[in-house]
TIBA-51320 format. One record per residue (C-alpha): x, z, y; residue number from 1; residue in three letters. Coordinates in steps of 0.05 Angstrom, whole numbers, plus 5000, padded with zeros to 4 digits. Last residue first. Layout:
NODE     c1     c3     c2     n   res
NODE      X      Z      Y   NUM   ala
...
This chain:
NODE     c1     c3     c2     n   res
NODE   3035   4421   1092   582   gln
NODE   2980   4377   1120   581   thr
NODE   3005   4326   1170   580   lys
NODE   2933   4313   1191   579   asn
NODE   2939   4238   1184   578   gln
NODE   2981   4243   1121   577   val
NODE   2933   4293   1089   576   glu
NODE   2874   4249   1107   575   lys
NODE   2908   4188   1077   574   lys
NODE   2920   4227   1013   573   ile
NODE   2847   4247   1004   572   arg
NODE   2818   4179   1024   571   asn
NODE   2864   4145   0974   570   ile
NODE   2842   4194   0920   569   phe
NODE   2769   4182   0934   568   asp
NODE   2778   4107   0931   567   val
NODE   2817   4112   0865   566   leu
NODE   2760   4149   0834   565   ser
NODE   2777   4219   0813   564   met
NODE   2793   4258   0749   563   val
NODE   2824   4326   0757   562   gly
NODE   2863   4369   0806   561   ile
NODE   2917   4397   0761   560   lys
NODE   2971   4434   0800   559   gly
NODE   2960   4450   0874   558   his
NODE   3030   4441   0904   557   lys
NODE   3061   4390   0857   556   his
NODE   2994   4356   0852   555   ser
NODE   2959   4326   0792   554   glu
NODE   2907   4271   0793   553   val
NODE   2874   4236   0734   552   thr
NODE   2856   4165   0757   551   val
NODE   2792   4126   0749   550   thr
NODE   2770   4056   0725   549   gln
NODE   2728   4087   0670   548   ser
NODE   2763   4047   0614   547   thr
NODE   2832   4052   0646   546   met
NODE   2824   4127   0658   545   glu
NODE   2804   4140   0585   544   lys
NODE   2859   4096   0557   543   glu
NODE   2912   4133   0597   542   gly
NODE   2935   4136   0670   541   ile
NODE   2963   4200   0698   540   ile
NODE   2971   4201   0773   539   leu
NODE   3027   4240   0806   538   phe
NODE   3022   4272   0874   537   tyr
NODE   3072   4308   0920   536   pro
NODE   3134   4284   0882   535   val
NODE   3179   4346   0877   534   arg
NODE   3231   4307   0836   533   ala
NODE   3229   4362   0783   532   glu
NODE   3154   4354   0779   531   lys
NODE   3158   4279   0769   530   ala
NODE   3212   4287   0716   529   cys
NODE   3169   4338   0678   528   lys
NODE   3109   4292   0681   527   val
NODE   3149   4235   0652   526   lys
NODE   3177   4280   0597   525   lys
NODE   3107   4303   0578   524   gly
NODE   3082   4231   0577   523   leu
NODE   3133   4212   0523   522   met
NODE   3181   4157   0543   521   glu
NODE   3160   4084   0532   520   asp
NODE   3169   4068   0606   519   ser
NODE   3110   4055   0652   518   val
NODE   3135   4099   0709   517   asn
NODE   3110   4075   0776   516   thr
NODE   3132   4092   0846   515   glu
NODE   3088   4092   0908   514   val
NODE   3088   4101   0983   513   arg
NODE   3017   4097   1008   512   val
NODE   3003   4047   1064   511   gly
NODE   2933   4026   1042   510   asp
NODE   2959   3962   1011   509   lys
NODE   3012   4003   0975   508   ile
NODE   2956   4045   0943   507   leu
NODE   2918   3983   0920   506   ser
NODE   2981   3950   0892   505   asp
NODE   3000   4014   0854   504   ala
NODE   2930   4019   0823   503   ile
NODE   2934   3946   0801   502   asn
NODE   3004   3957   0771   501   lys
NODE   2980   4018   0733   500   val
NODE   2922   3977   0705   499   tyr
NODE   2970   3924   0681   498   glu
NODE   3017   3974   0648   497   lys
NODE   2962   4015   0614   496   gln
NODE   2976   3989   0544   495   lys
NODE   3048   4012   0549   494   glu
NODE   3025   4083   0535   493   thr
NODE   3008   4146   0575   492   val
NODE   3024   4112   0641   491   ser
NODE   3050   4151   0700   490   leu
NODE   3037   4134   0772   489   ile
NODE   3082   4170   0821   488   gln
NODE   3054   4184   0891   487   val
NODE   3083   4202   0958   486   gln
NODE   3153   4175   0948   485   val
NODE   3196   4181   1011   484   arg
NODE   3160   4246   1027   483   ser
NODE   3147   4263   1100   482   leu
NODE   3072   4252   1105   481   trp
NODE   3060   4282   1036   480   val
NODE   3092   4349   1051   479   pro
NODE   3163   4362   1025   478   phe
NODE   3171   4401   0960   477   ala
NODE   3246   4416   0968   476   gly
NODE   3235   4491   0966   475   ala
NODE   3185   4485   1024   474   cys
NODE   3222   4532   1071   473   his
NODE   3289   4515   1040   472   glu
NODE   3282   4441   1055   471   thr
NODE   3252   4456   1123   470   leu
NODE   3311   4500   1144   469   leu
NODE   3362   4449   1118   468   ala
NODE   3326   4393   1155   467   phe
NODE   3324   4436   1217   466   phe
NODE   3399   4448   1212   465   arg
NODE   3415   4374   1204   464   glu
NODE   3364   4349   1255   463   phe
NODE   3395   4394   1307   462   ser
NODE   3353   4443   1346   461   gly
NODE   3283   4420   1328   460   leu
NODE   3258   4436   1399   459   ile
NODE   3325   4427   1434   458   ala
NODE   3326   4449   1506   457   arg
NODE   3372   4449   1567   456   his
NODE   3331   4465   1629   455   ile
NODE   3363   4445   1695   454   ile
NODE   3348   4469   1765   453   val
NODE   3352   4414   1817   452   pro
NODE   3399   4418   1877   451   glu
NODE   3369   4404   1945   450   glu
NODE   3382   4353   2000   449   lys
NODE   3334   4358   2059   448   glu
NODE   3276   4312   2076   447   gly
NODE   3229   4372   2083   446   lys
NODE   3192   4353   2018   445   ser
NODE   3258   4356   1980   444   asn
NODE   3310   4301   1971   443   thr
NODE   3344   4306   1904   442   phe
NODE   3413   4331   1882   441   glu
NODE   3464   4332   1827   440   leu
NODE   3537   4338   1847   439   asn
NODE   3562   4354   1776   438   ser
NODE   3590   4423   1792   437   arg
NODE   3532   4439   1840   436   lys
NODE   3479   4417   1790   435   ser
NODE   3514   4454   1733   434   ser
NODE   3501   4525   1756   433   tyr
NODE   3427   4542   1760   432   phe
NODE   3419   4527   1686   431   asp
NODE   3365   4557   1641   430   ile
NODE   3375   4546   1567   429   gln
NODE   3319   4537   1516   428   ile
NODE   3343   4541   1444   427   thr
NODE   3323   4523   1373   426   ala
NODE   3337   4546   1302   425   ile
NODE   3387   4601   1316   424   thr
NODE   3404   4630   1248   423   asp
NODE   3401   4700   1219   422   glu
NODE   3425   4706   1148   421   lys
NODE   3376   4731   1095   420   gly
NODE   3395   4680   1043   419   ala
NODE   3329   4644   1052   418   val
NODE   3344   4634   1126   417   asn
NODE   3328   4687   1178   416   lys
NODE   3300   4661   1243   415   met
NODE   3318   4663   1316   414   gln
NODE   3292   4623   1376   413   ile
NODE   3344   4631   1431   412   asp
NODE   3318   4635   1502   411   ile
NODE   3375   4624   1550   410   lys
NODE   3415   4654   1607   409   pro
NODE   3462   4610   1648   408   gly
NODE   3523   4566   1656   407   tyr
NODE   3571   4599   1607   406   phe
NODE   3514   4601   1557   405   ser
NODE   3484   4670   1545   404   ala
NODE   3498   4711   1482   403   glu
NODE   3536   4768   1515   402   gly
NODE   3478   4815   1526   401   glu
NODE   3417   4814   1481   400   val
NODE   3344   4821   1503   399   glu
NODE   3289   4822   1451   398   val
NODE   3225   4781   1453   397   phe
NODE   3150   4783   1442   396   pro
NODE   3119   4718   1469   395   ala
NODE   3058   4727   1513   394   ala
NODE   3072   4661   1548   393   phe
NODE   3070   4697   1615   392   ala
NODE   3119   4748   1587   391   ile
NODE   3166   4694   1561   390   leu
NODE   3163   4658   1628   389   ser
NODE   3175   4723   1666   388   asn
NODE   3239   4735   1626   387   arg
NODE   3264   4665   1642   386   thr
NODE   3246   4672   1715   385   val
NODE   3282   4739   1719   384   thr
NODE   3344   4716   1681   383   ala
NODE   3354   4656   1727   382   ala
NODE   3346   4699   1789   381   glu
NODE   3394   4751   1762   380   asp
NODE   3446   4698   1744   379   trp
NODE   3441   4666   1813   378   met
NODE   3447   4734   1847   377   lys
NODE   3509   4750   1806   376   lys
NODE   3544   4689   1837   375   asn
NODE   3616   4701   1814   374   lys
NODE   3619   4653   1756   373   ile
NODE   3693   4652   1737   372   asp
NODE   3687   4714   1694   371   gly
NODE   3632   4692   1647   370   phe
NODE   3667   4669   1584   369   lys
NODE   3738   4696   1592   368   glu
NODE   3716   4753   1636   367   thr
NODE   3674   4784   1581   366   asn
NODE   3657   4847   1620   365   ser
NODE   3604   4803   1654   364   phe
NODE   3561   4804   1592   363   asp
NODE   3512   4748   1602   362   pro
NODE   3439   4746   1577   361   leu
NODE   3406   4718   1515   360   ser
NODE   3331   4729   1514   359   leu
NODE   3317   4727   1439   358   arg
NODE   3252   4701   1412   357   phe
NODE   3228   4713   1341   356   trp
NODE   3214   4671   1279   355   tyr
NODE   3169   4678   1219   354   glu
NODE   3119   4623   1239   353   lys
NODE   3138   4559   1203   352   ile
NODE   3073   4523   1187   351   gln
NODE   3107   4455   1198   350   phe
NODE   3054   4424   1243   349   val
NODE   3018   4482   1277   348   asp
NODE   3069   4537   1280   347   asp
NODE   3134   4498   1287   346   phe
NODE   3113   4437   1327   345   val
NODE   3058   4468   1369   344   glu
NODE   3099   4531   1381   343   lys
NODE   3158   4490   1405   342   phe
NODE   3114   4448   1451   341   leu
NODE   3082   4510   1480   340   lys
NODE   3150   4542   1492   339   leu
NODE   3173   4478   1527   338   val
NODE   3111   4479   1571   337   asn
NODE   3125   4552   1588   336   ile
NODE   3195   4534   1611   335   ile
NODE   3167   4477   1654   334   glu
NODE   3116   4524   1686   333   asn
NODE   3170   4575   1701   332   gln
NODE   3215   4522   1733   331   leu
NODE   3164   4488   1778   330   asp
NODE   3181   4527   1841   329   lys
NODE   3255   4518   1827   328   lys
NODE   3247   4442   1830   327   asp
NODE   3260   4405   1765   326   cys
NODE   3310   4370   1720   325   tyr
NODE   3293   4375   1646   324   ile
NODE   3348   4362   1596   323   his
NODE   3332   4343   1525   322   ser
NODE   3364   4345   1456   321   asp
NODE   3340   4336   1386   320   asn
NODE   3413   4345   1368   319   gln
NODE   3451   4303   1318   318   thr
NODE   3506   4335   1277   317   phe
NODE   3580   4329   1262   316   gly
NODE   3623   4390   1246   315   arg
NODE   3571   4425   1202   314   ser
NODE   3534   4490   1200   313   arg
NODE   3464   4490   1171   312   ile
NODE   3474   4422   1138   311   leu
NODE   3520   4448   1084   310   gly
NODE   3550   4514   1106   309   thr
NODE   3617   4507   1142   308   leu
NODE   3642   4577   1162   307   val
NODE   3707   4577   1123   306   gly
NODE   3724   4505   1144   305   ser
NODE   3732   4526   1216   304   arg
NODE   3682   4491   1261   303   glu
NODE   3706   4440   1312   302   phe
NODE   3646   4408   1345   301   arg
NODE   3621   4336   1342   300   his
NODE   3558   4311   1375   299   val
NODE   3506   4258   1359   298   leu
NODE   3450   4259   1411   297   gly
NODE   3379   4243   1392   296   phe
NODE   3363   4237   1465   295   glu
NODE   3314   4263   1517   294   ala
NODE   3311   4261   1593   293   leu
NODE   3255   4300   1627   292   arg
NODE   3251   4287   1702   291   ile
NODE   3208   4337   1740   290   pro
NODE   3211   4310   1791   289   leu
NODE   3205   4239   1821   288   asp
NODE   3162   4263   1880   287   arg
NODE   3216   4314   1898   286   tyr
NODE   3260   4254   1915   285   ser
NODE   3313   4215   1877   284   leu
NODE   3371   4169   1896   283   pro
NODE   3400   4131   1836   282   arg
NODE   3454   4144   1783   281   his
NODE   3446   4219   1792   280   lys
NODE   3401   4234   1733   279   phe
NODE   3440   4187   1687   278   ile
NODE   3505   4222   1701   277   gln
NODE   3472   4290   1688   276   his
NODE   3449   4262   1621   275   his
NODE   3521   4250   1602   274   his
NODE   3543   4320   1622   273   pro
NODE   3486   4348   1579   272   cys
NODE   3501   4315   1513   271   asn
NODE   3548   4367   1485   270   met
NODE   3609   4368   1438   269   pro
NODE   3630   4297   1457   268   arg
NODE   3688   4266   1421   267   leu
NODE   3741   4268   1475   266   tyr
NODE   3780   4217   1515   265   tyr
NODE   3849   4222   1547   264   glu
NODE   3881   4165   1587   263   glu
NODE   3945   4127   1574   262   gly
NODE   3911   4065   1547   261   glu
NODE   3868   4107   1500   260   ile
NODE   3893   4176   1479   259   glu
NODE   3844   4215   1436   258   ile
NODE   3834   4288   1456   257   pro
NODE   3835   4345   1406   256   asn
NODE   3767   4364   1379   255   tyr
NODE   3723   4412   1418   254   met
NODE   3702   4483   1399   253   asp
NODE   3765   4514   1429   252   asp
NODE   3754   4473   1492   251   lys
NODE   3687   4504   1509   250   tyr
NODE   3696   4544   1573   249   his
NODE   3748   4507   1615   248   ala
NODE   3741   4440   1581   247   leu
NODE   3665   4447   1584   246   his
NODE   3664   4459   1659   245   gly
NODE   3622   4398   1676   244   ser
NODE   3676   4367   1720   243   lys
NODE   3732   4378   1670   242   glu
NODE   3685   4352   1615   241   tyr
NODE   3673   4287   1654   240   leu
NODE   3746   4281   1672   239   arg
NODE   3768   4278   1599   238   lys
NODE   3734   4210   1587   237   his
NODE   3679   4207   1536   236   thr
NODE   3667   4184   1465   235   leu
NODE   3599   4198   1435   234   ile
NODE   3565   4148   1480   233   pro
NODE   3496   4157   1513   232   thr
NODE   3425   4136   1495   231   asn
NODE   3362   4152   1535   230   val
NODE   3291   4173   1520   229   tyr
NODE   3240   4193   1573   228   gln
NODE   3199   4256   1562   227   tyr
NODE   3129   4264   1590   226   gly
NODE   3095   4305   1536   225   asn
NODE   3067   4245   1498   224   ala
NODE   3137   4216   1495   223   leu
NODE   3159   4283   1465   222   glu
NODE   3110   4281   1408   221   lys
NODE   3124   4208   1393   220   asp
NODE   3199   4221   1388   219   phe
NODE   3187   4286   1350   218   ile
NODE   3149   4249   1295   217   phe
NODE   3193   4188   1293   216   asp
NODE   3255   4232   1286   215   glu
NODE   3223   4273   1231   214   leu
NODE   3203   4209   1194   213   lys
NODE   3275   4184   1202   212   lys
NODE   3301   4249   1172   211   arg
NODE   3254   4242   1113   210   ile
NODE   3280   4171   1098   209   phe
NODE   3352   4192   1107   208   ala
NODE   3343   4248   1057   207   gly
NODE   3316   4203   1002   206   asn
NODE   3365   4147   1018   205   pro
NODE   3427   4192   1020   204   leu
NODE   3452   4222   1085   203   trp
NODE   3527   4234   1089   202   leu
NODE   3547   4301   1118   201   pro
NODE   3611   4313   1158   200   leu
NODE   3629   4387   1149   199   gly
NODE   3692   4372   1110   198   lys
NODE   3717   4301   1114   197   gly
NODE   3700   4230   1092   196   val
NODE   3745   4233   1031   195   glu
NODE   3722   4304   1018   194   asp
NODE   3652   4277   1013   193   ser
NODE   3591   4319   1031   192   ile
NODE   3524   4296   1004   191   met
NODE   3452   4287   1026   190   phe
NODE   3381   4283   0998   189   leu
NODE   3392   4266   0924   188   gln
NODE   3338   4314   0900   187   leu
NODE   3386   4356   0858   186   lys
NODE   3444   4349   0906   185   glu
NODE   3404   4368   0968   184   gly
NODE   3367   4420   0928   183   leu
NODE   3433   4455   0913   182   leu
NODE   3456   4451   0986   181   arg
NODE   3386   4468   1012   180   his
NODE   3387   4535   0976   179   asp
NODE   3315   4545   0951   178   arg
NODE   3333   4564   0879   177   leu
NODE   3389   4608   0907   176   lys
NODE   3340   4642   0954   175   ala
NODE   3296   4660   0895   174   glu
NODE   3355   4693   0860   173   ala
NODE   3373   4727   0927   172   gln
NODE   3303   4756   0933   171   gln
NODE   3307   4785   0862   170   lys
NODE   3376   4814   0877   169   lys
NODE   3347   4847   0940   168   tyr
NODE   3289   4876   0901   167   glu
NODE   3337   4903   0848   166   glu
NODE   3380   4937   0901   165   leu
NODE   3319   4967   0935   164   met
NODE   3293   4994   0869   163   glu
NODE   3361   5025   0852   162   lys
NODE   3358   5064   0917   161   thr
NODE   3396   5071   0983   160   glu
NODE   3428   5002   0979   159   phe
NODE   3497   4973   0963   158   ala
NODE   3521   4904   0943   157   leu
NODE   3595   4893   0932   156   gly
NODE   3645   4838   0948   155   tyr
NODE   3719   4835   0931   154   val
NODE   3758   4791   0979   153   arg
NODE   3824   4766   0950   152   thr
NODE   3874   4749   1004   151   leu
NODE   3902   4683   1029   150   met
NODE   3962   4690   1075   149   ile
NODE   3957   4668   1148   148   asn
NODE   3953   4598   1178   147   lys
NODE   3880   4595   1155   146   glu
NODE   3864   4650   1205   145   asp
NODE   3806   4695   1187   144   gly
NODE   3847   4757   1203   143   arg
NODE   3880   4750   1134   142   trp
NODE   3851   4688   1101   141   tyr
NODE   3795   4701   1051   140   ala
NODE   3788   4677   0979   139   gly
NODE   3727   4700   0941   138   ala
NODE   3707   4754   0891   137   ile
NODE   3640   4770   0861   136   his
NODE   3584   4821   0852   135   thr
NODE   3606   4893   0852   134   leu
NODE   3541   4933   0846   133   glu
NODE   3509   4991   0882   132   phe
NODE   3444   5029   0874   131   ala
NODE   3453   5056   0803   130   asp
NODE   3509   5105   0822   129   ile
NODE   3467   5137   0877   128   pro
NODE   3519   5159   0928   127   ile
NODE   3508   5228   0960   126   glu
NODE   3553   5260   0906   125   lys
NODE   3610   5222   0939   124   thr
NODE   3614   5274   0994   123   asn
NODE   3607   5277   1070   122   glu
NODE   3583   5206   1081   121   ile
NODE   3628   5162   1123   120   his
NODE   3638   5138   1193   119   gly
NODE   3694   5122   1204   118   gly
NODE   3753   5101   1247   117   lys
NODE   3795   5081   1186   116   cys
NODE   3867   5076   1161   115   leu
NODE   3860   5097   1088   114   asp
NODE   3881   5157   1046   113   ile
NODE   3868   5162   0971   112   phe
NODE   3886   5226   0933   111   asp
NODE   3815   5253   0934   110   gly
NODE   3783   5218   0993   109   thr
NODE   3824   5222   1057   108   lys
NODE   3803   5185   1120   107   tyr
NODE   3853   5167   1174   106   leu
NODE   3846   5165   1250   105   thr
NODE   3888   5133   1305   104   ile
NODE   3863   5143   1376   103   thr
NODE   3870   5080   1417   102   ala
NODE   3926   5066   1467   101   gly
NODE   3915   4991   1460   100   ala
NODE   3988   4981   1440    99   asn
NODE   3982   5037   1388    98   glu
NODE   3918   5008   1359    97   leu
NODE   3951   4940   1353    96   glu
NODE   4012   4970   1320    95   asn
NODE   3968   5008   1271    94   ile
NODE   3933   4944   1252    93   leu
NODE   3999   4909   1236    92   glu
NODE   4022   4970   1196    91   ile
NODE   3958   4968   1156    90   lys
NODE   3970   4895   1137    89   phe
NODE   4042   4911   1118    88   pro
NODE   4025   4968   1069    87   gln
NODE   4089   4998   1041    86   asp
NODE   4103   5042   1102    85   lys
NODE   4030   5063   1104    84   phe
NODE   4038   5139   1111    83   gln
NODE   4102   5130   1152    82   lys
NODE   4066   5082   1199    81   lys
NODE   4009   5132   1206    80   ala
NODE   4059   5187   1226    79   glu
NODE   4089   5142   1279    78   asn
NODE   4021   5120   1306    77   ala
NODE   3999   5192   1313    76   thr
NODE   3945   5228   1273    75   thr
NODE   3872   5248   1269    74   glu
NODE   3850   5263   1198    73   ile
NODE   3777   5257   1175    72   arg
NODE   3762   5283   1106    71   glu
NODE   3713   5248   1059    70   phe
NODE   3696   5295   1001    69   ser
NODE   3699   5278   0927    68   leu
NODE   3643   5297   0880    67   asn
NODE   3682   5276   0817    66   gln
NODE   3621   5236   0795    65   lys
NODE   3634   5185   0850    64   ile
NODE   3705   5173   0824    63   leu
NODE   3679   5158   0754    62   ser
NODE   3628   5110   0785    61   ile
NODE   3684   5074   0822    60   met
NODE   3723   5066   0757    59   asn
NODE   3661   5037   0724    58   gln
NODE   3656   4987   0781    57   gln
NODE   3728   4966   0772    56   leu
NODE   3716   4955   0698    55   thr
NODE   3654   4914   0713    54   pro
NODE   3692   4874   0766    53   leu
NODE   3752   4853   0723    52   met
NODE   3717   4790   0696    51   glu
NODE   3710   4766   0768    50   asn
NODE   3785   4754   0769    49   ser
NODE   3851   4789   0786    48   phe
NODE   3921   4767   0767    47   pro
NODE   3978   4813   0788    46   lys
NODE   4006   4835   0855    45   ser
NODE   3937   4837   0887    44   phe
NODE   3930   4824   0962    43   gln
NODE   3865   4857   0980    42   ile
NODE   3806   4845   1027    41   asp
NODE   3752   4897   1015    40   tyr
NODE   3677   4884   1016    39   tyr
NODE   3613   4919   1034    38   phe
NODE   3537   4920   1025    37   gly
NODE   3478   4877   1044    36   asn
NODE   3489   4866   1119    35   asp
NODE   3564   4877   1117    34   ile
NODE   3609   4939   1116    33   ile
NODE   3683   4935   1128    32   pro
NODE   3743   4940   1080    31   gly
NODE   3808   4915   1112    30   ile
NODE   3877   4896   1086    29   ala
NODE   3904   4933   1025    28   leu
NODE   3968   4911   0990    27   lys
NODE   3972   4917   0915    26   leu
NODE   4029   4952   0878    25   asn
NODE   3986   5006   0844    24   pro
NODE   3944   4951   0810    23   asp
NODE   3884   4976   0768    22   tyr
NODE   3885   5047   0796    21   gln
NODE   3897   5017   0865    20   leu
NODE   3834   4975   0857    19   ser
NODE   3794   5038   0841    18   ala
NODE   3818   5070   0906    17   thr
NODE   3803   5007   0946    16   ala
NODE   3733   5004   0916    15   leu
NODE   3723   5078   0932    14   leu
NODE   3741   5063   1004    13   his
NODE   3691   5006   1007    12   ala
NODE   3639   5054   0976    11   leu
NODE   3648   5100   1035    10   ser
NODE   3633   5044   1083     9   his
NODE   3570   5028   1045     8   arg
NODE   3547   5100   1047     7   leu
NODE   3563   5106   1121     6   asn
NODE   3524   5042   1136     5   asp
NODE   3465   5070   1095     4   leu
NODE   3468   5135   1135     3   asn
NODE   3465   5095   1199     2   ser
NODE   3527   5084   1242     1   met
């Protein structure tokens, strides 16, 4: 552990100590470190709220000033159980350690002793008292299982200096303003209804319009790159997922089966088994390859309610999915073409560049996920060609074991969202495994039957997650080509109504999406509403503009632009739409 990790871990122990001072009868669960600090899960015996946090923090500062040391104690399971005889969560953990034959260690700080493997700082005098802060509480099920008791999780931030803490808080304040869930409500983009169900988003007109534009964009882009679009059902017979291996490897993420006429059907969690059926519906030769099948495929996956995060993590979502079936000799070239398409979409069109590539490899010690695939040579071959593709594309990447799919290694494109959490925004998966399971084959140049290699890829990932990413990236100020309303025309007084209508008619005739506001409200309020709605352009029309047959242009992105002729403005906005200017 790093020194910062040790500092954060030590603060978690001080939090537990201070909590015991407030409530001696509480029950302690666990207190790990997290990316920005620490938390402790506690079962309080009396009411506890956010209002108690300043007092708790002051108690922690008092403990820090006592220059307490952290002492490691190695003990037996029986002795540990005696120490924690009134702490049921600790007893449960001790039993697990005992059954695993693990060494049991305690850490003593002043009069407080906790079950802990370390590490810690040596003394509380190492903790800067102005570089940590208790922030909030939340509910958390013991062991993350909603069948267990609900505990109170007390969160704290911790950094090495006050300046680092303040900078983090500043970043989080900005992140909150960009949070797609808040913007989704404010801009009327999407909603979640408890009556529909958790994690099942409903797209409102503003959001649905932008999503359709995204679909049209990627549809045209993929057609131009040799993809063929298909449509497949979201309800599928059990045997397909038995054949593909998803029931063996992915069942925990699938919904329970639906019985229809004595047979079991599943809501699909993946599109690939369906595309495999399309691939093999007719005889194919090497001349037909590569075949690139694409679909906007709606899938459903069981996600626990505690991890649902707006559109970033939902239970129902639509993938920008594709499966490429090719000869082994063409595999590296196909992977590079996918990387090129990704870069063109993210870098050139959406100006999203702060991402990195992760080569996700298997961890064969995880027998549950990878143990039934014995062909190590196949995995090594797939990993080698994937690695070589990244090198040939000159893409910097990191290698991580244990993150591969059950059928092969993959390239995950990673990015931090505005809250600082790492998300996978797109993926390219290499599959030497599924062709044999699904009986996929083509006739090669020698007239022999051969199994194709499969690339599973999703350029935008899912439309839901990409929409969330884009919303946060542009803070809800979508580019002109995506916006449902591209221009608002605002009158200064009612005298300009007719001129406003004429301008609107001209813009609509040229394909510009327009709204007008000729109400009797003050101009300042109209401008404020247009800005809050993130309308890309708004035109102010007063007596001067009506007389000179011009428009005064303001932009959400560029501010005041000035007086222009309507023709010049139309040319400007049409050029931005054509070039997909961000």
